[in-house]
C-alpha positions as CSV (number, residue, x, y, z in Angstrom):
1,V,-66.2,-81.8,-95.6
2,Q,-64.6,-82.2,-99.1
3,L,-63.1,-85.1,-101.0
4,V,-60.5,-84.7,-103.7
5,E,-59.3,-87.5,-105.9
6,S,-55.9,-87.7,-107.5
7,G,-53.9,-90.2,-109.6
8,G,-55.7,-92.1,-112.3
9,G,-54.8,-91.6,-115.9
10,W,-54.0,-94.1,-118.7
11,V,-52.5,-97.6,-118.4
12,Q,-52.2,-100.5,-120.8
13,P,-54.2,-103.7,-120.1
14,G,-52.5,-105.8,-117.5
15,G,-51.0,-102.8,-115.8
16,S,-51.4,-101.2,-112.4
17,L,-52.7,-97.8,-111.3
18,R,-53.5,-96.0,-108.1
19,V,-56.1,-93.5,-107.2
20,S,-56.1,-91.5,-104.0
21,C,-58.7,-89.5,-102.2
22,A,-57.9,-86.9,-99.6
23,A,-60.6,-85.6,-97.2
24,S,-60.5,-82.0,-95.8
25,G,-62.6,-79.9,-93.5
26,E,-64.3,-81.6,-90.5
27,T,-62.8,-85.0,-91.3
28,F,-63.7,-86.3,-87.9
29,R,-67.2,-86.5,-89.1
30,I,-66.3,-89.1,-91.8
31,A,-66.8,-92.7,-90.8
32,D,-66.7,-95.0,-93.9
33,M,-65.0,-94.1,-97.1
34,G,-64.8,-95.9,-100.4
35,W,-64.9,-95.9,-104.2
36,Y,-67.5,-96.1,-106.9
37,R,-67.0,-96.0,-110.6
38,Q,-69.2,-95.0,-113.6
39,T,-69.1,-95.2,-117.3
40,P,-71.3,-93.1,-119.7
41,G,-74.8,-94.4,-119.8
42,H,-74.5,-96.7,-116.8
43,Q,-75.3,-96.4,-113.2
44,R,-72.6,-95.8,-110.7
45,E,-71.0,-99.1,-109.5
46,W,-69.7,-99.7,-106.0
47,V,-66.1,-100.8,-106.0
48,A,-64.9,-101.0,-102.4
49,A,-65.3,-99.4,-98.9
50,I,-63.2,-99.2,-95.8
51,T,-64.1,-98.2,-92.2
52,R,-62.2,-95.9,-90.0
53,G,-61.0,-99.0,-88.2
54,R,-59.6,-100.1,-91.6
55,I,-62.0,-103.0,-92.2
56,A,-62.2,-103.3,-96.0
57,I,-65.0,-104.8,-98.2
58,Y,-65.0,-105.2,-101.9
59,S,-67.2,-105.8,-104.9
60,E,-67.0,-109.6,-105.4
61,S,-65.9,-109.2,-109.0
62,L,-63.0,-106.9,-108.2
63,K,-61.6,-108.1,-104.9
64,D,-58.9,-110.2,-106.4
65,R,-57.4,-107.2,-108.3
66,F,-58.2,-104.1,-106.2
67,T,-57.0,-103.1,-102.8
68,I,-58.3,-100.3,-100.7
69,S,-56.3,-98.8,-97.8
70,R,-56.9,-95.9,-95.4
71,H,-54.5,-93.6,-93.7
72,N,-56.2,-91.9,-90.8
73,T,-53.5,-89.5,-90.0
74,N,-54.4,-87.5,-93.1
75,D,-57.8,-89.0,-93.9
76,T,-56.7,-90.4,-97.2
77,I,-57.8,-93.5,-98.9
78,I,-56.0,-95.2,-101.7
79,L,-57.3,-97.7,-104.3
80,E,-54.6,-99.8,-105.8
81,M,-55.7,-101.5,-109.0
82,S,-53.8,-104.3,-110.7
83,S,-54.2,-106.5,-113.8
84,L,-56.3,-103.8,-115.2
85,R,-58.7,-104.5,-118.1
86,P,-60.3,-102.3,-120.7
87,E,-63.6,-102.8,-118.9
88,D,-62.1,-101.1,-115.8
89,T,-62.1,-97.8,-117.8
90,A,-64.4,-95.4,-115.9
91,A,-64.6,-92.3,-113.9
92,Y,-63.7,-93.3,-110.3
93,Y,-65.5,-91.4,-107.5
94,C,-64.4,-91.1,-103.9
95,W,-67.3,-91.5,-101.4
96,G,-67.5,-90.8,-97.7
97,R,-70.3,-91.1,-95.2
98,A,-70.3,-88.1,-92.8
99,H,-72.2,-87.7,-89.6
100,F,-73.7,-84.3,-89.1
101,A,-77.1,-83.8,-87.5
102,T,-78.1,-86.3,-90.1
103,V,-75.9,-88.7,-92.1
104,R,-74.7,-87.4,-95.5
105,D,-73.0,-89.0,-98.4
106,I,-70.1,-86.9,-99.6
107,W,-68.7,-87.3,-103.1
108,G,-65.5,-86.3,-104.9
109,Q,-65.5,-84.8,-108.3
110,G,-64.3,-88.0,-110.0
111,I,-61.1,-89.0,-111.8
112,Q,-60.7,-90.8,-115.0
113,V,-59.0,-94.1,-115.4
114,T,-58.5,-95.4,-118.9
115,V,-57.2,-98.8,-119.8
116,S,-56.3,-99.3,-123.4
117,P,-53.4,-100.5,-125.6
């Protein structure tokens, strides 16, 4: 199972941006998926998650500006971010919980989002 992020990039404060994550391989093993973010010198921060049944949960501090969606036909999740702030600048990582003989957390390689004038 692999996760590959796309999108991201640079946006001015107040703008919107979208990051996507496509799963490949034995995608039927993936239950929950979501996003984390990380800045240098800090721990990875949970952003949002969504179940295969499309129940979404969010970090309390982000829920008014971020929306996660899931498209099961192609095992893709999308994080739509609006009213972006410089403090949203981070590497965004796609996460998936996959069920093998044991449960494993799968990570994408990360994608940079930069919010600056």
